[in-house]
N, C-alpha and C positions, 0 to 999 in steps of 0.2 A: 674408252679410252685406256691409255696403254702408261704405266705407270710401271716403271724399272725392266723396262721389255716386257710386260704382262700385263694382257687386255683385264680391265677388271671394271665393273659395273657398279658406276656412283650416280646419284639424279643427278641430271643435266642444271648448272649452274650453283656447284655444290664451292665452296670458294677454298685455297690452297690449305685456310687456316681447319679448318671442319674435317678435310683431308685427311692431314696432319693428325687431327682428333683421332679421326676413324683410324687410321694406323697405328694410332697410340706412341707416338711420335711427337718429343718435344721440339716445338718452335724453333726455341733456343740451339741448339745441336744438330740442324738442318743446314742445307740450302739446295731451293727449290728451282727446277728451269722449267718453264713450259714454252715447248714448242723451239725450243733452243733461249729462250733470250734466260736469264735471272733473273729469277723476283726477289724484290728488297722486302726486308720481314717485315717493314712497318706498312705493307699491304697487302700483309697474305692474309686479313681480315677481307680487304676487299677487293683482290681478283676473284674473277670467278672463272670456273673453266667448262669447258663444254666436251661432248661425246669426244668428238673428232681430238682430241688434242693430245700432246706425246708429255708426260711428265716425265723430269730424272731427279731425284732426292739420294740426295748423299748426306749421310750423318759422317759424325765428326766420334773418332772413335780414341781414347786416349792407352795408350799403353809407350812400352820402353822399348 
Protein backbone atom coordinates (compact mmCIF):
# COMPACT_ATOMS: atom_id res chain seq x y z
CA UNK A 1 0.00 0.00 0.00
CA UNK A 2 1.11 3.55 -0.61
CA UNK A 3 1.06 5.79 2.48
CA UNK A 4 1.83 9.47 1.92
CA UNK A 5 3.58 8.63 -1.34
CA UNK A 6 5.78 5.84 0.10
CA UNK A 7 5.25 2.14 -0.44
CA UNK A 8 4.74 0.39 2.90
CA UNK A 9 4.08 -3.22 3.75
CA UNK A 10 1.20 -3.88 6.15
CA UNK A 11 -0.97 -6.96 6.50
CA UNK A 12 -4.01 -7.19 4.25
CA UNK A 13 -7.18 -6.04 6.00
CA UNK A 14 -5.47 -3.77 8.55
CA UNK A 15 -7.91 -1.08 9.67
CA UNK A 16 -7.26 2.64 9.48
CA UNK A 17 -7.13 2.72 13.29
CA UNK A 18 -4.54 -0.10 13.38
CA UNK A 19 -2.47 1.68 10.73
CA UNK A 20 -2.46 4.88 12.78
CA UNK A 21 -1.42 2.89 15.86
CA UNK A 22 1.44 1.27 13.88
CA UNK A 23 2.58 4.74 12.80
CA UNK A 24 2.16 6.19 16.32
CA UNK A 25 -0.31 8.81 15.12
CA UNK A 26 -3.24 9.89 17.33
CA UNK A 27 -6.52 9.50 15.43
CA UNK A 28 -7.84 12.73 16.97
CA UNK A 29 -5.14 14.81 15.26
CA UNK A 30 -5.19 13.46 11.70
CA UNK A 31 -7.38 13.26 8.62
CA UNK A 32 -7.15 10.06 6.58
CA UNK A 33 -7.93 9.77 2.88
CA UNK A 34 -8.11 6.37 1.18
CA UNK A 35 -8.22 6.26 -2.61
CA UNK A 36 -9.26 9.94 -2.72
CA UNK A 37 -12.10 9.45 -0.18
CA UNK A 38 -11.90 11.11 3.24
CA UNK A 39 -12.63 8.56 5.96
CA UNK A 40 -14.83 9.63 8.87
CA UNK A 41 -13.03 9.23 12.21
CA UNK A 42 -16.00 7.23 13.54
CA UNK A 43 -15.25 4.48 10.98
CA UNK A 44 -11.47 4.21 11.46
CA UNK A 45 -11.85 0.98 13.45
CA UNK A 46 -14.08 -0.65 10.82
CA UNK A 47 -12.46 0.58 7.59
CA UNK A 48 -10.17 -2.16 6.25
CA UNK A 49 -7.28 -1.36 3.93
CA UNK A 50 -6.04 -3.42 0.99
CA UNK A 51 -2.54 -3.79 -0.42
CA UNK A 52 -3.32 -1.66 -3.47
CA UNK A 53 -4.82 1.26 -1.54
CA UNK A 54 -3.38 4.76 -1.64
CA UNK A 55 -3.56 6.36 1.81
CA UNK A 56 -2.87 9.99 2.64
CA UNK A 57 -2.58 11.03 6.28
CA UNK A 58 -2.60 14.72 7.14
CA UNK A 59 -1.59 15.77 10.66
CA UNK A 60 -2.78 18.90 12.39
CA UNK A 61 0.11 20.95 13.75
CA UNK A 62 -0.28 23.91 16.06
CA UNK A 63 1.75 26.99 15.66
CA UNK A 64 1.63 30.69 15.27
